[in-house]
C-alpha positions, 0 to 999 in steps of 0.5 A: 903053495907059495903065498902071493903078495901084491904086484909091484905098485904101478906109478900113477898114469901107468896101466897094468895092460896096454891093449893097443900094443897087442894090436901093434904086435899083431900088425908086426907079425902080419908084416913079417908073414907078408915078407916070408910068405912071398912066393911071387916070381917076377922073373918074367913079364912084369905087369904093374899090378904084380909089381905092386903086389911084390912091393906089398910083400917085400915091405913086410920086413919092417915088422921085425923092427916094430917087434924090436921097438915094442920089446925095448918099450915093454921090457924097459917099462917092467924093469923101471917099475921093479927098480929098488926091489930085492927080487928085481933080477930074479923076477925078470929072468924067471919071467923071461925064461918061462915066456921064451925058453919052452917054445924055443927049445921045443922048436929046436928039438923038433926041427933040428933033431926029431924031424931029421931023425925020422927022415920025414924032412931033409936037414938044411946044410949048416956051415956052423955048429947048431950050438949057435942056435941052442945058445941064442947066438945065431944072429952072428953066424946066419949072415954067413950061412949060404942057405941061411941054416935050418931056422934062418929067422931065429936070428931076431930071437937071438938079438932080443935074448941078448938084449934081455941078458944085458939090459937089466944089468945096465938099468939096475942102479941108474936113476931115471934121467941117466937111463934116458941119456943111456937110451939116447946115446945107444940110439945114436951109436947104432947107425954109426956102428952100421956105417963102420961095418959098411966101411969095413966091407961087412956083408949086408946081412951082417948089418941086418942081423948083428945085435949092435946093428939093430940096437937103436930099435930096442933103445928107441922103445926103451927111451919111450918107456923112460919118458912115459915113466917120467910123465907118470912120476912128474906129471904129464908133458904137453905132448898128446897122443895125436902129436906122437901120431903125426910125428910117427907118420912123418918119420915113416915117410922120411924113412921111406924116402931115405931107404928108397921105398923101404929097401932092406939092403943098401948102405943108405937104407941100412945106415939111416933108414933103419934108425928113422924107422925105429924112431917112427915106430917108437913114436907110433907106439907112444901114440898107442900108449897115450891112447890107452891111457886117455881111454882109461880116464874116459877121455875121447880118443882118435877113431884110428886107435880103434883099429889096434883094439880089433879082436882078431888083430889082438889075437894075432898079437897074442899068438905072435910068438908062436906064429913067428917060431913056426911060420918059416918051418911051415913055409919051407917044409910044407908050403913051398912043397905043396905049391910045387906040387899044384903049380909045378914050382915053389913060386908063381908068376901069378899075383892072384895065386901068391895072394891066395897062398899068403891067406891060406898060409897065414890062416894055418899058421894062426891056427897053429899059434892058437893051439901053441898058446892054448895047449902049451905056452899059457901053462908055463906063463901061469907059473909066474903067478906063483912067484912071491913079489917083494914089496917096493923099497921106500926112500926118504921121500916115500915109495917111488912114484906115489906123488903126482904133479897135482899133489905137489901143486896142492902141497901147502906150505907149513904154518909159521909155528910149524916152520919155527918148530922145524928150525928149532928141531934142525938147529945144531946142538951147542 
């Protein structure tokens, strides 16, 4: 068995785990389930209550944007903490493979090969080869699939995987301030690229699923991680948790206005609304991070932050990957056929039935996610503990991140005799 060495040294102010982010991840997956478990049909008479319930379901698409921000933050946070280590690439890519690949490829085997081969389910037609799914590139073809393909929701997993492949290479040798400017530049570039796609007549789904179209959410989260690392290394800024909470809520309202009530499709919602939503979620993620850090110091925190630590919400966050992978096939292959058998059609005009379906489908999917975690995923994640960890490399100023602002303030000027000795030692020899 490989000997284990200490984990990478965290900069002062960093926590090894941020519980509130589990709660945010739980909110994100619940929003996604709201959107994709929507079976309410308003083609007939529209009562006000039904319209409000329909809007409640519809806005769930923003959960994917929250997932992107969280991924950008967590991935960049880990990369910045391991910069300068000899196993920087090795550890990152092995951890990503162990976390993502087993369940992803198991799902492909089940839904693309095994179930169609048994004849239990009918394979959804595909205009493009399934190779795009197997290579994490489906977000470039799904917008052009007439039916979305057999696993249409896998486009977001493809976006994240492409980010994981490129981002460590860009951050490898960059100084912290250069990482910060790179994040800002890419965050500003993304809406300009979406505007270009609009002008070139690309379909709305392409703006929704292309990697560079959703890049601003990932890099907004990365910018937050860079800012947080700077705080840990150079001392806290004047920003407080409630500042970021207020900023996040203001940006969320601005996103609602700019996107005409969080519309997913449309020139202005997609060009401007996506970016405002990304910045809003980055600020709210920052609020959650600062709240956890304050709580670890014993400081008082907002009562609202306790919501993110609810055990059930954090469990949804822990199981979110499996829930996301299985929820759409479960809905398409089981949920809608059962609803059609009971009601005569796969959708309903009754808001009460739609809410009941959402509750039942969410409960079943949560149970499936828990089983996946306990019986499958965590066994692969346990393999990460067997990886040897390289010791942080030191520079002329010592180990990265070991000097706090308070220590620098308390640093005393050398005595006169010591200064003279230093000058004599540094004087050029004649």
